[in-house]
KEMITI-288789 format. One record per atom (N, C-alpha, C): residue number from 1; residue in three letters; x, y, z. Coordinates in Angstrom, 1 decimal. Example, Ala and Ser with C-alpha at 12.3 -4.5 7.8 and 13.67 -1.06 7.14 Angstrom:
! residues 2
nufi 1 | torlum ALA | xx 13.2 | yy -5.7 | zz 7.8
nufi 1 | torlum ALA | xx 12.3 | yy -4.5 | zz 7.8
nufi 1 | torlum ALA | xx 13.2 | yy -3.3 | zz 7.8
nufi 2 | torlum SER | xx 12.8 | yy -2.2 | zz 7.1
nufi 2 | torlum SER | xx 13.7 | yy -1.1 | zz 7.1
nufi 2 | torlum SER | xx 12.9 | yy 0.0 | zz 7.9
! end
This chain:
! residues 73
nufi 1 | torlum UNK | xx 40.8 | yy -11.8 | zz -30.2
nufi 1 | torlum UNK | xx 40.0 | yy -12.7 | zz -29.4
nufi 1 | torlum UNK | xx 39.2 | yy -13.6 | zz -30.3
nufi 2 | torlum UNK | xx 39.1 | yy -14.8 | zz -29.9
nufi 2 | torlum UNK | xx 38.4 | yy -15.8 | zz -30.7
nufi 2 | torlum UNK | xx 36.9 | yy -15.7 | zz -30.5
nufi 3 | torlum UNK | xx 36.2 | yy -16.3 | zz -31.4
nufi 3 | torlum UNK | xx 34.7 | yy -16.3 | zz -31.3
nufi 3 | torlum UNK | xx 34.3 | yy -17.0 | zz -30.0
nufi 4 | torlum UNK | xx 34.9 | yy -18.1 | zz -29.7
nufi 4 | torlum UNK | xx 34.5 | yy -18.9 | zz -28.5
nufi 4 | torlum UNK | xx 34.8 | yy -18.1 | zz -27.2
nufi 5 | torlum UNK | xx 35.9 | yy -17.5 | zz -27.1
nufi 5 | torlum UNK | xx 36.2 | yy -16.7 | zz -25.9
nufi 5 | torlum UNK | xx 35.3 | yy -15.5 | zz -25.8
nufi 6 | torlum UNK | xx 35.0 | yy -14.9 | zz -26.9
nufi 6 | torlum UNK | xx 34.0 | yy -13.7 | zz -26.8
nufi 6 | torlum UNK | xx 32.6 | yy -14.2 | zz -26.4
nufi 7 | torlum UNK | xx 32.2 | yy -15.3 | zz -26.9
nufi 7 | torlum UNK | xx 30.9 | yy -15.9 | zz -26.5
nufi 7 | torlum UNK | xx 30.9 | yy -16.3 | zz -25.0
nufi 8 | torlum UNK | xx 32.0 | yy -16.8 | zz -24.5
nufi 8 | torlum UNK | xx 32.1 | yy -17.2 | zz -23.1
nufi 8 | torlum UNK | xx 32.1 | yy -15.9 | zz -22.3
nufi 9 | torlum UNK | xx 32.7 | yy -14.9 | zz -22.7
nufi 9 | torlum UNK | xx 32.7 | yy -13.6 | zz -22.0
nufi 9 | torlum UNK | xx 31.3 | yy -13.0 | zz -21.9
nufi 10 | torlum UNK | xx 30.6 | yy -13.1 | zz -23.0
nufi 10 | torlum UNK | xx 29.3 | yy -12.5 | zz -23.1
nufi 10 | torlum UNK | xx 28.3 | yy -13.4 | zz -22.2
nufi 11 | torlum UNK | xx 28.5 | yy -14.6 | zz -22.2
nufi 11 | torlum UNK | xx 27.7 | yy -15.5 | zz -21.3
nufi 11 | torlum UNK | xx 27.9 | yy -15.2 | zz -19.9
nufi 12 | torlum UNK | xx 29.2 | yy -15.0 | zz -19.5
nufi 12 | torlum UNK | xx 29.5 | yy -14.6 | zz -18.1
nufi 12 | torlum UNK | xx 28.9 | yy -13.3 | zz -17.7
nufi 13 | torlum UNK | xx 29.0 | yy -12.3 | zz -18.6
nufi 13 | torlum UNK | xx 28.4 | yy -11.0 | zz -18.3
nufi 13 | torlum UNK | xx 26.9 | yy -11.0 | zz -18.3
nufi 14 | torlum UNK | xx 26.3 | yy -11.8 | zz -19.1
nufi 14 | torlum UNK | xx 24.9 | yy -12.0 | zz -19.1
nufi 14 | torlum UNK | xx 24.4 | yy -12.6 | zz -17.8
nufi 15 | torlum UNK | xx 25.1 | yy -13.6 | zz -17.3
nufi 15 | torlum UNK | xx 24.8 | yy -14.2 | zz -16.0
nufi 15 | torlum UNK | xx 24.9 | yy -13.2 | zz -14.9
nufi 16 | torlum UNK | xx 26.0 | yy -12.4 | zz -14.9
nufi 16 | torlum UNK | xx 26.1 | yy -11.4 | zz -13.8
nufi 16 | torlum UNK | xx 25.0 | yy -10.4 | zz -13.9
nufi 17 | torlum UNK | xx 24.6 | yy -9.9 | zz -15.1
nufi 17 | torlum UNK | xx 23.5 | yy -9.0 | zz -15.2
nufi 17 | torlum UNK | xx 22.2 | yy -9.6 | zz -14.8
nufi 18 | torlum UNK | xx 22.0 | yy -10.9 | zz -15.1
nufi 18 | torlum UNK | xx 20.8 | yy -11.5 | zz -14.7
nufi 18 | torlum UNK | xx 20.7 | yy -11.6 | zz -13.1
nufi 19 | torlum UNK | xx 21.8 | yy -11.9 | zz -12.5
nufi 19 | torlum UNK | xx 21.8 | yy -12.0 | zz -11.0
nufi 19 | torlum UNK | xx 21.6 | yy -10.6 | zz -10.4
nufi 20 | torlum UNK | xx 22.2 | yy -9.5 | zz -11.0
nufi 20 | torlum UNK | xx 22.0 | yy -8.2 | zz -10.5
nufi 20 | torlum UNK | xx 20.5 | yy -7.8 | zz -10.6
nufi 21 | torlum UNK | xx 19.9 | yy -8.1 | zz -11.8
nufi 21 | torlum UNK | xx 18.5 | yy -7.8 | zz -12.0
nufi 21 | torlum UNK | xx 17.6 | yy -8.5 | zz -11.0
nufi 22 | torlum UNK | xx 17.9 | yy -9.7 | zz -10.8
nufi 22 | torlum UNK | xx 17.1 | yy -10.5 | zz -9.8
nufi 22 | torlum UNK | xx 17.2 | yy -9.8 | zz -8.4
nufi 23 | torlum UNK | xx 18.4 | yy -9.4 | zz -8.0
nufi 23 | torlum UNK | xx 18.6 | yy -8.8 | zz -6.7
nufi 23 | torlum UNK | xx 17.8 | yy -7.5 | zz -6.6
nufi 24 | torlum UNK | xx 17.9 | yy -6.7 | zz -7.7
nufi 24 | torlum UNK | xx 17.2 | yy -5.4 | zz -7.7
nufi 24 | torlum UNK | xx 15.7 | yy -5.6 | zz -7.7
nufi 25 | torlum UNK | xx 15.2 | yy -6.6 | zz -8.4
nufi 25 | torlum UNK | xx 13.7 | yy -6.9 | zz -8.4
nufi 25 | torlum UNK | xx 13.3 | yy -7.3 | zz -7.0
nufi 26 | torlum UNK | xx 14.1 | yy -8.1 | zz -6.3
nufi 26 | torlum UNK | xx 13.8 | yy -8.5 | zz -4.9
nufi 26 | torlum UNK | xx 13.7 | yy -7.3 | zz -4.0
nufi 27 | torlum UNK | xx 14.7 | yy -6.4 | zz -4.2
nufi 27 | torlum UNK | xx 14.6 | yy -5.1 | zz -3.4
nufi 27 | torlum UNK | xx 13.4 | yy -4.3 | zz -3.7
nufi 28 | torlum UNK | xx 13.0 | yy -4.2 | zz -4.9
nufi 28 | torlum UNK | xx 11.9 | yy -3.5 | zz -5.3
nufi 28 | torlum UNK | xx 10.6 | yy -4.1 | zz -4.8
nufi 29 | torlum UNK | xx 10.5 | yy -5.4 | zz -4.8
nufi 29 | torlum UNK | xx 9.3 | yy -6.1 | zz -4.2
nufi 29 | torlum UNK | xx 9.2 | yy -5.9 | zz -2.7
nufi 30 | torlum UNK | xx 10.4 | yy -5.9 | zz -2.0
nufi 30 | torlum UNK | xx 10.4 | yy -5.7 | zz -0.6
nufi 30 | torlum UNK | xx 9.9 | yy -4.3 | zz -0.3
nufi 31 | torlum UNK | xx 10.4 | yy -3.3 | zz -1.0
nufi 31 | torlum UNK | xx 9.9 | yy -1.9 | zz -0.8
nufi 31 | torlum UNK | xx 8.5 | yy -1.8 | zz -1.1
nufi 32 | torlum UNK | xx 8.0 | yy -2.4 | zz -2.2
nufi 32 | torlum UNK | xx 6.6 | yy -2.3 | zz -2.5
nufi 32 | torlum UNK | xx 5.7 | yy -3.0 | zz -1.4
nufi 33 | torlum UNK | xx 6.2 | yy -4.1 | zz -0.9
nufi 33 | torlum UNK | xx 5.4 | yy -4.7 | zz 0.2
nufi 33 | torlum UNK | xx 5.4 | yy -3.8 | zz 1.4
nufi 34 | torlum UNK | xx 6.4 | yy -3.2 | zz 1.7
nufi 34 | torlum UNK | xx 6.5 | yy -2.3 | zz 2.9
nufi 34 | torlum UNK | xx 5.5 | yy -1.1 | zz 2.7
nufi 35 | torlum UNK | xx 5.5 | yy -0.6 | zz 1.4
nufi 35 | torlum UNK | xx 4.6 | yy 0.5 | zz 1.1
nufi 35 | torlum UNK | xx 3.1 | yy 0.1 | zz 1.2
nufi 36 | torlum UNK | xx 2.9 | yy -1.1 | zz 0.7
nufi 36 | torlum UNK | xx 1.5 | yy -1.6 | zz 0.8
nufi 36 | torlum UNK | xx 1.0 | yy -1.8 | zz 2.2
nufi 37 | torlum UNK | xx 1.9 | yy -2.4 | zz 3.1
nufi 37 | torlum UNK | xx 1.6 | yy -2.6 | zz 4.5
nufi 37 | torlum UNK | xx 1.3 | yy -1.2 | zz 5.1
nufi 38 | torlum UNK | xx 2.2 | yy -0.2 | zz 4.8
nufi 38 | torlum UNK | xx 2.0 | yy 1.1 | zz 5.4
nufi 38 | torlum UNK | xx 0.7 | yy 1.7 | zz 4.9
nufi 39 | torlum UNK | xx 0.4 | yy 1.6 | zz 3.6
nufi 39 | torlum UNK | xx -0.9 | yy 2.1 | zz 3.1
nufi 39 | torlum UNK | xx -2.1 | yy 1.4 | zz 3.8
nufi 40 | torlum UNK | xx -2.0 | yy 0.1 | zz 4.0
nufi 40 | torlum UNK | xx -3.2 | yy -0.6 | zz 4.6
nufi 40 | torlum UNK | xx -3.3 | yy -0.1 | zz 6.0
nufi 41 | torlum UNK | xx -2.2 | yy 0.1 | zz 6.8
nufi 41 | torlum UNK | xx -2.4 | yy 0.5 | zz 8.1
nufi 41 | torlum UNK | xx -2.9 | yy 1.9 | zz 8.2
nufi 42 | torlum UNK | xx -2.5 | yy 2.8 | zz 7.3
nufi 42 | torlum UNK | xx -3.1 | yy 4.2 | zz 7.2
nufi 42 | torlum UNK | xx -4.6 | yy 4.1 | zz 6.9
nufi 43 | torlum UNK | xx -5.0 | yy 3.3 | zz 6.0
nufi 43 | torlum UNK | xx -6.4 | yy 3.2 | zz 5.7
nufi 43 | torlum UNK | xx -7.2 | yy 2.7 | zz 6.9
nufi 44 | torlum UNK | xx -6.6 | yy 1.7 | zz 7.6
nufi 44 | torlum UNK | xx -7.3 | yy 1.2 | zz 8.8
nufi 44 | torlum UNK | xx -7.4 | yy 2.3 | zz 9.8
nufi 45 | torlum UNK | xx -6.4 | yy 3.1 | zz 10.0
nufi 45 | torlum UNK | xx -6.5 | yy 4.1 | zz 11.0
nufi 45 | torlum UNK | xx -7.5 | yy 5.2 | zz 10.6
nufi 46 | torlum UNK | xx -7.5 | yy 5.5 | zz 9.3
nufi 46 | torlum UNK | xx -8.5 | yy 6.5 | zz 8.8
nufi 46 | torlum UNK | xx -9.9 | yy 6.0 | zz 8.9
nufi 47 | torlum UNK | xx -10.1 | yy 4.7 | zz 8.7
nufi 47 | torlum UNK | xx -11.5 | yy 4.1 | zz 8.8
nufi 47 | torlum UNK | xx -11.9 | yy 4.2 | zz 10.3
nufi 48 | torlum UNK | xx -11.0 | yy 3.9 | zz 11.2
nufi 48 | torlum UNK | xx -11.3 | yy 3.9 | zz 12.6
nufi 48 | torlum UNK | xx -11.7 | yy 5.4 | zz 13.1
nufi 49 | torlum UNK | xx -11.0 | yy 6.3 | zz 12.6
nufi 49 | torlum UNK | xx -11.3 | yy 7.7 | zz 13.0
nufi 49 | torlum UNK | xx -12.6 | yy 8.2 | zz 12.4
nufi 50 | torlum UNK | xx -12.7 | yy 7.9 | zz 11.1
nufi 50 | torlum UNK | xx -13.9 | yy 8.4 | zz 10.4
nufi 50 | torlum UNK | xx -15.1 | yy 7.6 | zz 10.9
nufi 51 | torlum UNK | xx -14.9 | yy 6.3 | zz 11.2
nufi 51 | torlum UNK | xx -16.0 | yy 5.5 | zz 11.7
nufi 51 | torlum UNK | xx -16.6 | yy 6.1 | zz 13.0
nufi 52 | torlum UNK | xx -15.7 | yy 6.5 | zz 13.9
nufi 52 | torlum UNK | xx -16.2 | yy 7.0 | zz 15.2
nufi 52 | torlum UNK | xx -16.8 | yy 8.4 | zz 15.0
nufi 53 | torlum UNK | xx -16.3 | yy 9.2 | zz 14.1
nufi 53 | torlum UNK | xx -16.9 | yy 10.5 | zz 13.8
nufi 53 | torlum UNK | xx -18.2 | yy 10.3 | zz 13.2
nufi 54 | torlum UNK | xx -18.4 | yy 9.3 | zz 12.4
nufi 54 | torlum UNK | xx -19.7 | yy 9.0 | zz 11.8
nufi 54 | torlum UNK | xx -20.7 | yy 8.7 | zz 12.8
nufi 55 | torlum UNK | xx -20.3 | yy 7.9 | zz 13.8
nufi 55 | torlum UNK | xx -21.2 | yy 7.5 | zz 14.9
nufi 55 | torlum UNK | xx -21.6 | yy 8.8 | zz 15.7
nufi 56 | torlum UNK | xx -20.7 | yy 9.7 | zz 15.9
nufi 56 | torlum UNK | xx -21.0 | yy 10.9 | zz 16.6
nufi 56 | torlum UNK | xx -22.0 | yy 11.7 | zz 15.8
nufi 57 | torlum UNK | xx -21.8 | yy 11.8 | zz 14.5
nufi 57 | torlum UNK | xx -22.7 | yy 12.6 | zz 13.6
nufi 57 | torlum UNK | xx -24.1 | yy 11.9 | zz 13.7
nufi 58 | torlum UNK | xx -24.1 | yy 10.6 | zz 13.6
nufi 58 | torlum UNK | xx -25.4 | yy 9.9 | zz 13.6
nufi 58 | torlum UNK | xx -26.1 | yy 10.1 | zz 14.9
nufi 59 | torlum UNK | xx -25.4 | yy 10.1 | zz 16.0
nufi 59 | torlum UNK | xx -26.0 | yy 10.4 | zz 17.3
nufi 59 | torlum UNK | xx -26.5 | yy 11.8 | zz 17.4
nufi 60 | torlum UNK | xx -25.8 | yy 12.8 | zz 16.9
nufi 60 | torlum UNK | xx -26.2 | yy 14.1 | zz 16.9
nufi 60 | torlum UNK | xx -27.5 | yy 14.3 | zz 16.0
nufi 61 | torlum UNK | xx -27.5 | yy 13.6 | zz 14.9
nufi 61 | torlum UNK | xx -28.7 | yy 13.7 | zz 14.0
nufi 61 | torlum UNK | xx -29.9 | yy 13.1 | zz 14.7
nufi 62 | torlum UNK | xx -29.7 | yy 12.0 | zz 15.4
nufi 62 | torlum UNK | xx -30.8 | yy 11.3 | zz 16.1
nufi 62 | torlum UNK | xx -31.4 | yy 12.3 | zz 17.2
nufi 63 | torlum UNK | xx -30.5 | yy 12.9 | zz 17.9
nufi 63 | torlum UNK | xx -30.9 | yy 13.9 | zz 19.0
nufi 63 | torlum UNK | xx -31.7 | yy 15.0 | zz 18.3
nufi 64 | torlum UNK | xx -31.2 | yy 15.5 | zz 17.2
nufi 64 | torlum UNK | xx -31.9 | yy 16.6 | zz 16.5
nufi 64 | torlum UNK | xx -33.3 | yy 16.2 | zz 16.0
nufi 65 | torlum UNK | xx -33.4 | yy 15.0 | zz 15.5
nufi 65 | torlum UNK | xx -34.7 | yy 14.5 | zz 15.1
nufi 65 | torlum UNK | xx -35.7 | yy 14.4 | zz 16.3
nufi 66 | torlum UNK | xx -35.2 | yy 13.9 | zz 17.4
nufi 66 | torlum UNK | xx -36.0 | yy 13.8 | zz 18.6
nufi 66 | torlum UNK | xx -36.5 | yy 15.1 | zz 19.1
nufi 67 | torlum UNK | xx -35.5 | yy 16.1 | zz 19.1
nufi 67 | torlum UNK | xx -35.8 | yy 17.4 | zz 19.6
nufi 67 | torlum UNK | xx -36.9 | yy 18.1 | zz 18.7
nufi 68 | torlum UNK | xx -36.7 | yy 17.9 | zz 17.4
nufi 68 | torlum UNK | xx -37.7 | yy 18.4 | zz 16.4
nufi 68 | torlum UNK | xx -39.1 | yy 17.9 | zz 16.7
nufi 69 | torlum UNK | xx -39.2 | yy 16.6 | zz 16.9
nufi 69 | torlum UNK | xx -40.5 | yy 16.0 | zz 17.1
nufi 69 | torlum UNK | xx -41.1 | yy 16.4 | zz 18.4
nufi 70 | torlum UNK | xx -40.3 | yy 16.6 | zz 19.4
nufi 70 | torlum UNK | xx -40.8 | yy 17.1 | zz 20.7
nufi 70 | torlum UNK | xx -41.3 | yy 18.6 | zz 20.6
nufi 71 | torlum UNK | xx -40.5 | yy 19.3 | zz 19.9
nufi 71 | torlum UNK | xx -40.9 | yy 20.8 | zz 19.7
nufi 71 | torlum UNK | xx -42.1 | yy 20.9 | zz 18.8
nufi 72 | torlum UNK | xx -42.3 | yy 20.0 | zz 17.9
nufi 72 | torlum UNK | xx -43.5 | yy 20.0 | zz 17.0
nufi 72 | torlum UNK | xx -44.8 | yy 19.7 | zz 17.7
nufi 73 | torlum UNK | xx -44.7 | yy 18.8 | zz 18.7
nufi 73 | torlum UNK | xx -45.9 | yy 18.4 | zz 19.4
nufi 73 | torlum UNK | xx -46.3 | yy 19.3 | zz 20.5
! end
């Protein structure tokens, strides 16, 4: 095999590998975006649930403070 033909073969293989790498990176980015969106939605759901439970706790604490002040007087 001549040097030129070997060089041409290596250039072709390099181009194929570059294209495969690009396709794999695109797939990885798509998966990462899906995971990020899923994580954001889970965080939003958790904040909604914990936010409402915090409101209930706050209301219970307010009632407790009022009851204590009435009992003290």
